[in-house]
C-alpha positions as CSV (number, residue, x, y, z in Angstrom):
1,X,-17.7,11.8,-1.1
2,X,-20.8,13.5,0.5
3,X,-23.6,14.6,-1.7
4,X,-26.8,16.3,-0.6
5,X,-30.0,16.6,-2.6
6,X,-32.7,19.0,-1.6
7,X,-35.9,20.4,-3.1
8,X,-35.6,24.0,-1.7
9,X,-39.1,25.3,-2.5
10,X,-37.3,28.4,-3.8
11,X,-35.5,28.5,-0.4
12,X,-38.8,29.1,1.3
13,X,-39.3,27.5,4.7
14,X,-42.4,26.3,6.4
15,X,-42.5,29.7,8.2
16,X,-42.9,31.5,4.8
17,X,-39.5,33.1,5.0
18,X,-37.3,32.9,1.8
19,X,-33.6,32.6,2.8
20,X,-30.9,31.0,0.7
21,X,-28.5,31.7,3.6
22,X,-30.5,29.6,6.1
23,X,-30.7,26.7,3.6
24,X,-27.0,26.7,2.9
25,X,-26.1,27.0,6.6
26,X,-28.3,24.0,7.4
27,X,-26.8,21.9,4.6
28,X,-23.4,22.7,6.0
29,X,-24.5,21.6,9.5
30,X,-25.5,18.2,8.1
31,X,-22.1,17.4,6.7
32,X,-19.0,18.8,5.1
33,X,-20.5,18.2,1.6
34,X,-18.5,17.9,-1.6
35,X,-21.5,18.3,-3.9
36,X,-24.8,20.1,-3.3
37,X,-27.8,19.4,-5.6
38,X,-30.7,21.8,-5.3
39,X,-34.1,21.9,-7.0
40,X,-36.6,24.8,-7.3
41,X,-34.0,27.6,-7.4
42,X,-35.8,30.8,-8.6
43,X,-35.0,34.1,-10.2
44,X,-37.5,36.9,-10.2
45,X,-40.7,35.2,-9.1
46,X,-42.1,37.7,-6.6
47,X,-45.5,36.1,-6.7
48,X,-44.2,32.9,-5.1
49,X,-44.8,32.5,-1.4
50,X,-42.4,34.7,0.5
51,X,-41.2,36.4,-2.7
52,X,-38.5,34.4,-4.4
53,X,-36.3,37.4,-5.1
54,X,-33.6,37.9,-7.8
55,X,-31.1,35.3,-8.9
56,X,-31.0,32.8,-6.1
57,X,-28.2,30.9,-8.0
58,X,-25.9,33.9,-7.7
59,X,-26.8,34.3,-4.0
60,X,-26.0,30.7,-3.3
61,X,-22.7,31.0,-5.3
62,X,-21.7,33.9,-3.0
63,X,-22.5,31.7,0.1
64,X,-20.2,29.0,-1.3
65,X,-17.0,30.7,-2.3
66,X,-15.0,27.5,-2.4
67,X,-17.4,25.8,-4.8
68,X,-18.3,26.2,-8.5
69,X,-22.0,26.6,-9.0
70,X,-23.9,25.5,-12.1
71,X,-27.6,26.5,-12.6
72,X,-29.8,25.0,-15.2
73,X,-33.1,26.8,-15.9
74,X,-35.9,24.4,-16.8
75,X,-38.1,27.5,-17.1
76,X,-36.7,30.6,-18.7
77,X,-39.4,33.1,-19.6
78,X,-40.0,36.8,-19.8
79,X,-42.5,39.1,-18.2
80,X,-44.6,41.4,-20.4
81,X,-42.1,44.2,-19.7
82,X,-39.2,42.0,-20.8
83,X,-37.8,40.9,-17.4
84,X,-36.3,37.4,-17.3
85,X,-37.7,34.8,-15.0
86,X,-35.9,31.5,-14.4
87,X,-36.7,28.4,-12.3
88,X,-34.6,25.2,-12.2
89,X,-31.9,23.1,-10.7
90,X,-28.4,23.8,-9.3
91,X,-25.3,21.8,-8.7
92,X,-22.5,23.2,-6.5
93,X,-19.2,21.2,-6.4
94,X,-15.8,21.7,-4.8
95,X,-14.5,18.8,-6.8
96,X,-12.9,19.8,-10.2
97,X,-15.6,19.9,-12.8
98,X,-15.0,18.3,-16.2
99,X,-18.1,18.9,-18.2
100,X,-21.6,20.5,-17.7
101,X,-24.7,19.6,-19.6
102,X,-28.3,20.6,-19.3
103,X,-30.8,18.0,-20.7
104,X,-34.3,19.2,-21.4
105,X,-36.7,16.4,-20.5
106,X,-39.8,15.5,-22.5
107,X,-42.7,17.8,-22.3
108,X,-45.5,16.2,-24.2
109,X,-48.8,18.1,-24.4
110,X,-51.2,17.1,-21.6
111,X,-54.3,19.4,-22.1
112,X,-56.0,20.6,-19.0
113,X,-53.2,19.7,-16.6
114,X,-50.9,22.3,-14.9
115,X,-47.3,21.7,-15.8
116,X,-43.9,23.3,-16.5
117,X,-40.8,22.3,-18.5
118,X,-38.4,20.1,-16.7
119,X,-34.7,19.3,-17.1
120,X,-31.8,17.4,-15.8
121,X,-28.6,19.2,-14.9
122,X,-25.5,17.0,-15.3
123,X,-22.0,17.8,-14.0
124,X,-19.0,15.4,-14.4
125,X,-16.4,15.9,-11.7
126,X,-13.0,14.4,-11.1
127,X,-12.4,12.3,-8.0
128,X,-8.9,11.2,-7.0
129,X,-9.8,7.5,-6.6
130,X,-12.7,6.8,-9.0
131,X,-11.8,9.2,-11.8
132,X,-14.7,10.9,-13.5
133,X,-18.2,10.7,-11.8
134,X,-21.3,12.3,-13.4
135,X,-23.7,13.9,-11.0
136,X,-27.2,14.5,-12.3
137,X,-30.0,16.2,-10.5
138,X,-33.6,16.6,-11.7
139,X,-37.1,17.5,-10.7
140,X,-39.9,15.6,-12.5
141,X,-43.4,16.9,-13.3
142,X,-45.8,16.9,-10.3
143,X,-49.3,17.1,-11.9
144,X,-48.9,15.3,-15.3
145,X,-48.4,11.6,-15.1
146,X,-48.0,11.5,-18.9
147,X,-45.1,13.9,-18.7
148,X,-43.5,12.3,-15.7
149,X,-43.6,8.9,-17.3
150,X,-41.9,10.3,-20.4
151,X,-39.3,12.0,-18.2
152,X,-38.5,8.7,-16.5
153,X,-37.8,7.1,-19.9
154,X,-35.4,10.0,-20.7
155,X,-33.5,9.5,-17.5
156,X,-33.1,5.8,-18.3
157,X,-31.8,6.8,-21.7
158,X,-29.3,9.3,-20.2
159,X,-27.7,6.5,-18.2
160,X,-27.4,4.3,-21.3
161,X,-25.8,7.2,-23.2
162,X,-23.3,7.9,-20.4
163,X,-22.4,4.3,-20.2
164,X,-21.8,3.9,-23.9
165,X,-19.8,7.1,-24.0
166,X,-17.5,5.7,-21.3
167,X,-17.2,2.3,-23.0
168,X,-16.8,3.8,-26.5
169,X,-15.3,7.3,-26.1
170,X,-15.2,9.7,-29.0
171,X,-12.2,9.9,-31.2
172,X,-9.3,11.5,-29.5
173,X,-7.2,13.2,-32.2
174,X,-4.3,15.7,-31.9
175,X,-6.0,17.9,-34.5
176,X,-9.0,18.3,-32.2
177,X,-7.0,19.5,-29.2
178,X,-8.4,22.7,-27.9
179,X,-11.6,22.5,-30.0
180,X,-15.1,21.5,-29.0
181,X,-14.4,18.1,-30.5
182,X,-11.7,17.3,-27.9
183,X,-13.1,14.6,-25.6
184,X,-13.3,14.9,-21.9
185,X,-12.4,12.3,-19.4
186,X,-15.1,9.6,-19.7
187,X,-17.2,9.0,-16.7
188,X,-17.8,5.4,-15.9
189,X,-19.8,6.2,-12.8
190,X,-23.1,8.2,-12.4
191,X,-25.3,9.5,-9.6
192,X,-28.9,10.7,-10.2
193,X,-30.8,12.6,-7.5
194,X,-33.6,15.0,-7.0
195,X,-37.3,15.2,-6.5
196,X,-39.0,12.6,-8.7
197,X,-42.5,13.3,-7.6
198,X,-43.3,9.6,-7.4
199,X,-43.3,7.1,-4.6
200,X,-41.5,3.7,-4.3
201,X,-44.8,2.0,-4.9
202,X,-45.4,3.5,-8.4
203,X,-44.6,1.8,-11.6
204,X,-42.3,4.6,-12.8
205,X,-40.0,4.0,-9.7
206,X,-39.6,0.3,-10.9
207,X,-39.3,1.4,-14.5
208,X,-36.4,3.7,-13.7
209,X,-34.5,0.7,-12.3
210,X,-35.2,-1.6,-15.3
211,X,-32.6,-2.3,-17.9
212,X,-33.6,-1.5,-21.5
213,X,-34.0,-4.2,-24.1
214,X,-30.6,-5.5,-25.1
215,X,-28.8,-3.8,-22.2
216,X,-27.9,-4.5,-18.6
217,X,-27.2,-1.1,-17.2
218,X,-29.9,0.6,-15.1
219,X,-30.3,2.9,-12.1
220,X,-30.2,1.5,-8.6
221,X,-31.9,3.2,-5.7
222,X,-29.2,3.8,-3.1
223,X,-31.7,3.5,-0.2
224,X,-32.1,-0.3,-0.2
225,X,-28.4,-0.8,-0.8
226,X,-27.9,0.6,2.7
227,X,-31.2,0.0,4.4
228,X,-32.3,-3.3,3.0
229,X,-36.1,-3.8,3.3
230,X,-36.6,-0.8,5.6
231,X,-39.1,1.6,4.1
232,X,-37.8,4.9,2.8
233,X,-37.9,7.8,5.3
234,X,-40.5,10.3,4.1
235,X,-39.1,13.5,2.5
236,X,-42.3,15.5,1.7
237,X,-45.4,16.6,3.5
238,X,-43.9,16.1,7.0
239,X,-44.8,19.7,8.1
240,X,-46.9,21.1,5.3
241,X,-49.9,19.0,4.3
242,X,-51.2,21.3,1.5
243,X,-50.4,18.7,-1.1
244,X,-51.7,15.6,0.7
245,X,-52.7,14.2,4.1
246,X,-49.7,11.9,4.7
247,X,-45.9,12.2,4.4
248,X,-44.4,10.5,1.4
249,X,-41.0,9.6,-0.1
250,X,-40.2,11.2,-3.4
251,X,-36.7,12.5,-3.1
252,X,-34.1,9.8,-4.0
253,X,-30.6,9.0,-4.9
254,X,-29.9,6.5,-7.7
255,X,-26.5,5.2,-8.7
256,X,-25.0,3.3,-11.7
257,X,-24.1,-0.3,-11.3
258,X,-20.4,0.6,-10.9
259,X,-21.2,2.6,-7.7
260,X,-23.3,0.0,-5.9
261,X,-20.4,-1.2,-3.8
262,X,-19.4,2.3,-3.0
263,X,-22.7,3.4,-1.3
264,X,-21.7,3.8,2.3
265,X,-24.7,5.5,3.9
266,X,-27.8,7.5,3.1
267,X,-30.0,9.4,5.5
268,X,-32.9,11.9,5.5
269,X,-32.9,15.0,7.7
270,X,-36.5,14.8,9.0
271,X,-36.2,17.7,11.4
272,X,-35.4,20.8,9.3
273,X,-38.2,23.1,8.2
274,X,-36.1,25.3,5.9
275,X,-38.2,23.9,2.9
276,X,-41.3,21.8,2.4
277,X,-39.0,18.9,1.5
278,X,-36.4,17.2,3.6
279,X,-32.7,17.0,2.4
280,X,-31.2,13.6,1.7
281,X,-27.4,12.9,2.3
282,X,-25.6,10.2,0.3
283,X,-22.0,9.2,1.3
284,X,-19.9,7.2,-1.2
285,X,-16.8,5.4,0.0
286,X,-14.1,6.1,-2.6
């Protein structure tokens, strides 16, 4: 099972050209992926570098005809003349989807700091050997440490919620068949990926991998499961230094405890310049 995560910078490359097609073609050149998780997908933001254009989610869906594409708008606003503007995350999967959820992440007031609403898109898919696996992708706040810390706590809670739902599924009753109360196949496994806007040296990185009081389930960074003590390969500021002088790692894959033994490989494509971030590929052995 091959999963790619990539902060696309609204599909804008280092050359300033906005091209969903170029981005999808490069992702395909990396691997025959099963799931593609993208952040910073835009709709109607012409003032962004290169002009983001209209409905990038629909453009990407057209480029992936064999996939189902799910877009979650963390930002959904309207211009003074009533035109919708959206900005958020996308998950494309060719595996059968079971359930889609869009979780708004905490957005506490932080006066004087630039910020935007953030969310986590979650799609549970069916795999032939592991059953249901929940794929989550997110993009945490860049400027506000207060908000980013609160969002990390929410991601910890989402794993606990998913784990408890798998262990104690909702009532399955014949009278609920075909209604919103009908339960879906519980997902005992979870993957979390995206741009976390924090480095492996920060407290929030450790916090995300800390079990809550009274629990034992927490997220595990997939990188050290494969690479041991080797430092993360940088994923940001390799070619564009507007946001800092040195390359950093901030795009990660985390897995639930049940998937630790299934992590087969993880690698960063450090060559492409189709975005200001580098894509990361995780392979799970099923």
